N, C-alpha and C positions, 0 to 999 in steps of 0.2 A: 289496693290504690286508689288513688282519690278517683270520680265520674265525673266528667264531659259534666256536666251539670252543676257541682260542684264549683266544680273550676271556675267557671264561668260567672256564677254566681257571687262569689272569689272575688273576681275581677272588678267586674259590671259592684257590686259591692262598694266597695273599695274606689273607682271613680266616682261615685258619686256622690259619695263624704270628701272625696277632694273637693268637688265641685261645691261642696257647701258651707268648707270651711273658707277657700279664696275666693274677694272679694271681686266685684268687678271692673276694671280699669277700666276708669272713664275720661273724656277732658270735653265739657262740652262751655256752650255759653252756658252762662249765670243769669238768671231771667231770676224776677222777686213773685210771686205770686201779690192776690190783692191783698190775701188775708194777714201778713209780713207785713203788706205792704200797710196796713190801719195798727197794725201793730209800732212800724218805726214810727210812723207818724204822734199817736201816743206817748209813745217812752221821751220819745227826745225832748217834748213839754211835762214833763214829770220831772217831781224834784229829786226823782231816783236818779232820770240822766245829767240833773245839775251835781248833782253832790259827786257824783260818779267821776263826769269829765273834770270837779276842783281836784281830789284828791289823785285823776290824773297828772292833770295842773304841775301842783307842787310837786310833787314825787321827779315830773319831768324839769321842770327848775331844780333842786336839788340833784338832780341828773347828771344834767349840765354846768351845774353850775362847779361840782364837785369832779367833774372828769368820768363818774365812775355811773357801775347801772350801781341801784335798789331793789327794792323786794317788784318792784306795782315795771318801772322804768329803767332802759337802759336809752344813750345815746351814742352814737356809733361815725365814722368816717375812716373813709377809704380816699382815692388818689380819682375825682370825678364823681363822688356815694358819698351822700352824706344822710341818715335814719335815726328813728327811734322805734321801737320798740316797746311792746306794754307786754310784761310775763303774764303766762299762766296761774291765777293769785286766789283768793278766796276773797276779795273786790269784784269781780264778774264773775257773769253767768254766763253759760255761751249765750242763747243771747243776743243781752247785750254786747260780747263781742263783732257779732258782726249789724248791730244798730250801729257801735262806733265805726264802724267798715266804709257806713253808706253815709253816715253822719261829716264824716272827711271828708267822700267825696262829692259830699251837696255844696260840702263850703270850700274845699278847693275850688267846685267849679264856678264859684263868684269873683273867682279873681282871675282874670281870665285866662282859662282852664278851660278843655272842655274832652268830655270825656271819649276815648276814643276804642277801648271794649272789659269786659268784664269775665271770669272764665270760671270754671269750679272742671278741679280735677279733683281724681284719687289712684292710689295705685300701690300694690302691695313693694313692702320692700325688707326684707326677711320676713323676720316671722311680725312689721307692724303691719298696720292701716295707715298713710295716710293720706290728708283730704286736705286740701284745698280751695280758697278762694281771692279771686285778687277783683280788683276794679285797674285799669288804666289808661293814662291823661296824659295830652299833653301841653303843653301852652297854645293861645292863637298867634300865627303870626300875621302880625298883620301889615308891616312890610316888604315889599318884593324883593330888595335888595339886601344884601347884606352889608354889614353884621346884622344877624338876624336879635331879636330878644328871646332868650331863652326864658324869664322870668324865673322860677326854681328852678328849672331845672324838669326831664319828665317825671312823676308822680307812678308810684310804684305803691298802693296801696292791700294788703296781703293778709289775710289770717289761716295762720293754718290751724290741722289736729293730729296728733298721733293717736292712735284708736280707740276714738271720741270723746278727745282729749284733749282740750287749748291747750298748745304750746306755746302761742301770740298772739298780736297783733300788730305791723312793721310796717307804718311807711317810710320809704325811700325813694332818696331825688338821687337824677341820676347826671348828667351836668356836661357839655358839653368845651373844651379850649381851644381853643382856633383863632384867627385871626377873624373867621365865618359868625362869631357867636358874641356878642356884649357877656360880660360880665356877669352871670347868674348873679342874685338878690338876695342875702342871705337866707340860709334852711332854719336857724332861728325863729325866723321872723315868721315861715311859716308854717311852724308847727305854734307856734304861742298859737296862730289863726288859728290854726286848728282846732287848738283846747282854750277857744276863749268859752266866758259862757253864753 
């Protein structure tokens, strides 16, 4: 017969093991520390940044022209939605995904956009740990009466990881239809601006 102490030890040790394996789920406001900001500033003025942006821009142009994703970039669109995504590949380090993400936000803010909020989230799905960061931007509304200028639509810049491995960085645009809004500007124009030298 099992002694009560042995039974309790089995129960509590298995619970302890379980909590070690299960990651903490969270959803927080995303904040960049000073070290990251310094590294980002250094990176965006480096030859590595220029080279990476050129390669991504070339691959975006190919994907857009051919209408098919390639090894680096894909372009997709649906009703009221357009976007590009940069896949996990050997060209881009984990840090560079985050730098690109922040660079895209900076560039969007020069185009009559305001930063609305940034978040980071983590959860367990099946046997995988999913982690996500995103920046959300909205166009500045300069007129008080309809029709409103929606620029390119709302912008979501999102970086996703699975089990500590990058999955993709995507930029997606959500637009509105109806008499309350002017026609959105061409999405390709925005993507070219984000990927300019």
